[in-house]
C-alpha positions as CSV (number, residue, x, y, z in Angstrom):
1,M,1.7,47.7,-43.2
2,S,1.7,47.7,-47.0
3,I,-1.4,47.3,-49.2
4,L,-0.1,44.0,-50.4
5,T,0.3,42.7,-46.8
6,K,-3.2,43.9,-45.9
7,Y,-4.7,42.2,-49.0
8,I,-3.0,38.9,-48.4
9,L,-3.9,38.8,-44.7
10,Q,-7.5,39.8,-45.4
11,K,-7.7,36.8,-47.8
12,Y,-5.9,34.4,-45.5
13,L,-7.8,35.3,-42.3
14,K,-11.1,35.0,-44.0
15,S,-10.2,31.5,-45.2
16,F,-8.7,30.6,-41.8
17,F,-11.8,31.6,-39.9
18,I,-14.1,29.8,-42.3
19,V,-12.1,26.6,-41.9
20,L,-11.7,27.0,-38.1
21,V,-15.4,27.5,-37.5
22,S,-16.3,24.6,-39.8
23,L,-14.0,22.2,-38.0
24,Q,-15.1,23.4,-34.5
25,L,-18.7,23.0,-35.3
26,F,-18.1,19.6,-36.8
27,F,-16.1,18.1,-34.0
28,V,-17.9,19.8,-31.1
29,G,-21.3,19.1,-32.6
30,I,-20.5,15.4,-33.3
31,D,-19.2,15.0,-29.8
32,F,-22.2,16.7,-28.2
33,F,-24.8,14.6,-30.1
34,Q,-22.9,11.4,-29.3
35,N,-22.8,12.2,-25.6
36,M,-26.0,14.1,-25.2
37,K,-27.8,11.2,-23.5
38,N,-25.0,11.0,-20.8
39,L,-24.9,14.7,-20.1
40,P,-26.6,16.1,-16.9
41,D,-30.0,17.7,-17.4
42,S,-28.7,21.1,-16.2
43,A,-28.5,23.6,-19.0
44,N,-25.6,25.3,-17.3
45,L,-23.5,22.1,-17.2
46,Q,-24.3,21.4,-20.8
47,L,-23.1,24.9,-21.8
48,L,-20.0,24.4,-19.7
49,Y,-19.4,21.1,-21.5
50,L,-19.7,22.8,-24.8
51,F,-17.3,25.5,-23.7
52,Y,-14.6,23.1,-22.3
53,N,-15.0,20.8,-25.3
54,S,-14.6,23.8,-27.7
55,F,-11.3,24.9,-26.2
56,F,-10.0,21.4,-26.1
57,T,-10.9,20.9,-29.7
58,L,-9.4,24.3,-30.5
59,T,-5.9,23.0,-29.5
60,L,-6.3,20.4,-32.3
61,T,-8.1,22.4,-34.9
62,L,-6.3,25.8,-34.7
63,P,-3.0,24.5,-36.0
64,L,-4.7,22.5,-38.8
65,S,-6.9,25.4,-39.7
66,L,-3.9,27.6,-40.1
67,V,-2.6,25.2,-42.8
68,F,-5.9,24.5,-44.4
69,G,-6.7,28.2,-44.5
70,W,-3.4,28.8,-46.3
71,I,-4.1,26.1,-48.8
72,L,-7.6,27.6,-49.5
73,T,-6.0,31.1,-49.8
74,L,-3.4,29.8,-52.3
75,V,-6.1,28.1,-54.4
76,I,-8.1,31.4,-54.5
77,L,-5.1,33.4,-55.5
78,I,-4.0,30.9,-58.1
79,K,-7.4,30.6,-59.7
80,G,-7.8,34.3,-59.9
81,N,-4.3,34.7,-61.4
82,E,-3.4,37.0,-58.6
83,L,-0.1,35.3,-57.6
84,V,1.2,35.6,-61.2
85,A,0.2,39.3,-61.2
86,F,2.0,39.9,-57.9
87,V,5.2,38.3,-59.2
88,A,4.9,40.2,-62.5
89,L,4.9,43.4,-60.5
90,G,8.2,42.4,-58.9
91,V,6.9,41.1,-55.5
92,S,9.3,38.4,-54.1
93,K,8.0,35.1,-52.9
94,N,9.1,35.9,-49.4
95,R,6.9,38.9,-49.3
96,L,3.9,36.8,-50.3
97,Y,4.1,34.2,-47.5
98,S,5.9,36.1,-44.7
99,P,2.7,37.9,-43.5
100,V,0.8,34.6,-43.3
101,I,3.7,33.0,-41.4
102,K,3.9,35.9,-38.9
103,I,0.2,36.0,-38.2
104,S,0.2,32.2,-37.8
105,F,3.0,32.4,-35.3
106,L,1.1,35.1,-33.4
107,L,-2.1,32.9,-33.2
108,L,0.0,29.9,-32.1
109,F,1.5,32.0,-29.4
110,V,-1.9,33.1,-28.2
111,L,-2.9,29.4,-28.0
112,I,0.2,28.7,-25.9
113,V,-0.7,31.5,-23.5
114,L,-4.2,30.1,-23.1
115,Q,-2.7,26.8,-22.2
116,A,-0.9,28.4,-19.3
117,T,-4.4,29.2,-17.8
118,P,-6.9,26.8,-16.2
119,L,-8.3,26.3,-19.7
120,A,-5.6,23.8,-20.2
121,Y,-7.7,21.4,-18.1
122,S,-10.6,21.6,-20.4
123,Y,-10.5,17.9,-21.4
124,E,-10.5,16.9,-17.7
125,Q,-13.4,19.3,-16.9
126,K,-15.6,18.1,-19.8
127,S,-14.9,14.5,-18.8
128,K,-16.0,15.2,-15.2
129,I,-19.2,16.8,-16.5
130,L,-19.8,13.7,-18.7
131,D,-19.2,11.4,-15.7
132,D,-21.4,13.5,-13.4
133,E,-18.4,14.3,-11.3
134,Y,-17.9,18.0,-12.0
135,F,-18.5,19.0,-8.4
136,I,-16.5,16.1,-7.0
137,S,-12.8,15.7,-7.3
138,T,-11.0,13.3,-5.1
139,K,-7.9,11.1,-5.3
140,S,-7.2,8.3,-2.9
141,D,-4.1,6.7,-1.3
142,I,-1.4,9.0,-2.6
143,F,2.1,8.4,-1.5
144,L,4.9,10.7,-2.7
145,K,8.3,12.1,-1.7
146,Y,9.0,15.8,-1.1
147,N,12.5,16.9,0.0
148,D,13.1,15.0,3.2
149,Y,9.5,14.0,3.6
150,H,7.5,11.0,2.5
151,I,3.8,11.9,2.4
152,F,0.7,9.8,2.4
153,F,-2.8,11.3,1.8
154,Q,-5.6,8.8,2.1
155,K,-7.9,11.3,0.4
156,L,-7.0,14.4,-1.6
157,Y,-9.4,17.1,-2.8
158,P,-7.5,19.2,-5.3
159,I,-10.2,21.7,-6.1
160,E,-10.9,22.3,-2.4
161,K,-7.2,22.2,-1.6
162,R,-7.6,19.9,1.4
163,A,-6.6,16.4,2.4
164,E,-7.8,13.8,4.9
165,N,-5.9,11.2,7.0
166,I,-2.4,12.5,6.5
167,H,0.8,10.8,7.4
168,I,4.1,12.7,7.0
169,F,7.4,11.0,7.6
170,K,10.6,12.9,7.8
171,V,13.6,10.9,6.7
172,I,17.2,12.1,6.9
173,D,20.0,9.9,5.5
174,K,17.6,6.9,5.4
175,D,16.8,7.4,9.1
176,L,13.2,8.0,10.1
177,V,13.4,11.0,12.6
178,E,9.9,12.3,12.7
179,S,6.3,11.4,11.9
180,I,3.2,13.7,11.7
181,V,-0.2,12.2,11.8
182,A,-3.4,14.2,11.4
183,S,-7.0,13.8,10.2
184,K,-7.2,17.0,8.1
185,A,-4.9,19.5,6.3
186,Y,-5.5,22.5,4.1
187,F,-3.4,24.2,1.5
188,Q,-3.1,28.0,1.9
189,N,-0.4,30.6,1.3
190,N,1.7,28.1,-0.6
191,R,1.9,25.7,2.3
192,W,0.0,23.0,4.1
193,Y,-1.7,23.7,7.4
194,V,-2.2,20.5,9.4
195,I,-5.0,20.5,12.0
196,D,-4.6,18.6,15.4
197,A,-1.3,17.0,14.5
198,K,0.3,14.3,16.5
199,I,4.1,14.7,16.2
200,T,6.4,11.8,17.1
201,K,10.2,12.4,17.2
202,K,12.9,9.7,17.5
203,P,16.2,10.7,19.0
204,K,19.1,11.0,16.6
205,N,21.5,8.9,18.8
206,I,19.8,6.0,20.5
207,D,20.9,5.2,24.1
208,F,19.1,2.4,25.9
209,E,18.9,4.2,29.2
210,E,18.4,7.9,28.2
211,S,16.9,7.9,24.8
212,K,13.1,8.4,24.5
213,I,10.6,9.0,21.9
214,E,9.0,12.5,22.1
215,V,5.3,12.8,21.4
216,S,3.6,16.1,21.1
217,H,0.4,17.6,19.8
218,E,0.0,20.8,17.7
219,R,-3.4,22.4,17.1
220,F,-2.2,24.2,14.0
221,L,1.0,23.2,12.2
222,H,2.3,24.4,8.8
223,T,4.6,22.3,6.7
224,L,5.3,21.1,3.1
225,E,5.8,24.6,1.5
226,G,5.2,24.6,-2.2
227,F,3.6,21.2,-2.3
228,K,0.6,22.2,-4.5
229,P,-2.5,20.0,-4.6
230,K,-3.0,20.5,-8.4
231,I,0.5,19.3,-9.0
232,L,-0.2,16.3,-6.8
233,D,-3.4,15.6,-8.8
234,N,-1.8,15.7,-12.2
235,V,1.3,13.7,-11.2
236,Y,-0.8,11.1,-9.6
237,E,-3.2,10.8,-12.5
238,S,-1.1,9.4,-15.4
239,K,-3.6,10.6,-18.1
240,S,-3.9,14.1,-16.8
241,T,-2.9,17.1,-18.8
242,F,-0.9,20.1,-17.4
243,S,-1.2,23.8,-17.8
244,I,2.1,25.3,-18.7
245,I,2.5,27.0,-15.3
246,D,1.6,23.9,-13.3
247,A,3.9,21.8,-15.6
248,I,6.9,24.1,-14.9
249,S,6.1,24.0,-11.1
250,A,5.8,20.2,-11.1
251,L,9.0,19.9,-13.2
252,I,11.0,22.0,-10.7
253,L,9.4,20.2,-7.7
254,L,9.9,16.6,-8.9
255,D,13.3,17.2,-10.4
256,K,14.5,18.3,-6.9
257,Q,13.2,15.0,-5.6
258,G,15.0,12.9,-8.2
259,I,11.6,11.7,-9.6
260,N,11.1,10.9,-13.3
261,T,9.8,13.9,-15.1
262,D,9.5,12.5,-18.7
263,K,5.7,12.9,-18.8
264,I,5.9,16.5,-17.7
265,R,8.6,17.4,-20.1
266,A,6.7,15.7,-22.9
267,A,3.6,17.8,-22.0
268,L,5.7,21.0,-22.0
269,Y,7.4,20.3,-25.3
270,Y,4.1,19.3,-27.0
271,E,2.2,22.4,-25.8
272,I,5.0,25.0,-26.4
273,I,7.1,23.7,-29.3
274,V,5.3,21.0,-31.4
275,S,2.5,23.2,-32.6
276,F,5.1,25.2,-34.6
277,F,5.6,22.3,-37.0
278,I,3.0,23.9,-39.2
279,L,5.2,26.9,-40.1
280,P,7.7,25.1,-42.3
281,L,4.8,23.0,-43.6
282,M,3.1,26.1,-44.9
283,I,6.2,27.3,-46.6
284,I,6.7,23.9,-48.3
285,I,3.1,24.0,-49.5
286,F,3.7,27.5,-51.0
287,A,6.8,26.3,-52.7
288,Y,4.9,23.5,-54.4
289,S,2.1,25.7,-55.6
290,S,2.1,27.3,-59.0
291,L,1.8,30.9,-60.2
292,N,-0.3,30.0,-63.2
293,S,-3.6,28.2,-63.0
294,R,-3.5,27.1,-66.6
295,F,-1.0,24.3,-66.1
296,F,-1.7,23.6,-62.5
297,N,-3.9,20.7,-61.2
298,I,-5.6,22.5,-58.3
299,G,-7.5,19.3,-57.2
300,K,-4.3,17.3,-56.9
301,F,-2.5,20.1,-55.1
302,T,-5.3,20.5,-52.6
303,S,-5.7,16.8,-51.8
304,L,-2.0,16.2,-51.5
305,S,-1.5,19.2,-49.3
306,I,-4.2,18.2,-46.9
307,F,-3.0,14.6,-46.9
308,F,0.6,15.6,-46.2
309,T,-0.6,18.0,-43.5
310,L,-2.6,15.2,-41.7
311,I,0.3,12.7,-42.0
312,T,2.8,15.2,-40.6
313,W,0.4,16.1,-37.7
314,G,-0.3,12.4,-37.1
315,I,3.4,11.6,-36.8
316,F,4.1,14.3,-34.2
317,F,0.9,13.3,-32.3
318,L,2.1,9.7,-32.3
319,L,5.6,10.7,-31.1
320,H,3.9,12.7,-28.3
321,K,2.0,9.6,-27.2
322,F,5.3,7.6,-27.2
323,S,7.0,10.1,-25.0
324,N,3.9,10.5,-22.7
325,N,3.8,6.8,-21.8
326,G,7.5,6.6,-21.3
327,T,8.4,4.6,-24.4
328,L,10.8,7.3,-25.6
329,L,12.6,10.2,-24.0
330,P,10.7,13.5,-24.9
331,E,14.0,15.1,-26.1
332,V,14.4,12.2,-28.6
333,S,10.7,11.8,-29.6
334,L,9.8,15.5,-29.8
335,L,12.7,18.0,-29.8
336,L,14.9,16.0,-32.2
337,P,12.1,15.4,-34.7
338,I,11.2,19.1,-34.7
339,F,14.8,20.1,-35.3
340,L,15.1,17.5,-38.1
341,W,11.8,18.7,-39.6
342,Y,12.9,22.3,-39.7
343,T,16.2,21.4,-41.2
344,L,14.6,19.1,-43.8
345,S,12.0,21.7,-44.7
346,Y,14.7,24.3,-45.2
347,F,16.6,22.1,-47.7
348,I,13.3,21.1,-49.5
349,Y,12.3,24.8,-49.9
350,K,15.7,25.9,-51.1
351,K,15.8,23.0,-53.6
352,K,12.3,23.7,-54.9
353,I,12.7,27.5,-55.4
354,S,16.1,27.1,-57.1
355,Y,14.4,25.4,-60.1
């Protein structure tokens, strides 16, 4: 790593962390004081609330802080006439912003990795603490299809990985061939274990004199392999978020069942791809900066850069909401705009630096 790269990264990371900590303290602090009266008296739960809220806020503030930190770094370099000095020494513009783009990409990648962990459910967890339901997680009257099975859970406990009052119907070619009824079931070893199951089988070919319904009882029956409780919880709850791993599992599962996966694809695209909209934005901001502070309106540059950043972020956030509620296909509302944004940014940058 060259001395120039170290110097620019040192300046940038300092500005980035100042902005990030400021935004985190502001948003988390405001939220905490607004909801303090509704929080449990337990200090442990209050700390957990702050922890979950901090990570949820981080998913919003980190991309913005990367851009705002870059704007602050450019202002410092321009005011100190350091940019013009670097160019006078023969340093290309690509060498000036490429270290910042690389470290920003790395930080976004770390954020994506964290969203593949249970931390992705931070908003859900903090909401449970606020509603005094942190130790209670139930869903009622769930009816879903899985392969040849139609499953009804009267009560589902996703955290405990168990269900009550289960009815499982096996349907082949629109013909009901088997039903399983039980009061309890547990999810272990990637499958459901049904306790005290009553199994009713209908003969495939019905003959009035010889056909009969077979009824049997199983003390311990395993079925529905891969039908994960957390996937059920998130698919059933329309406003839930997904960790990346659970989203991929749910996507594979529901796609095999022929069930609409727009919401899951939208969540995946938003968590993995959309955050990278800031990279071309940072390059455009650099292109519209100036080397010389004498003829450069720093106040106008800063305000317009921040305004343009917020507008761009707001547009992608709005498109995510459209895709999440089924108004638009996620490929149309997220992937296509990202592709167009990168293409447009390339031409804007090329046009600007050619002057």
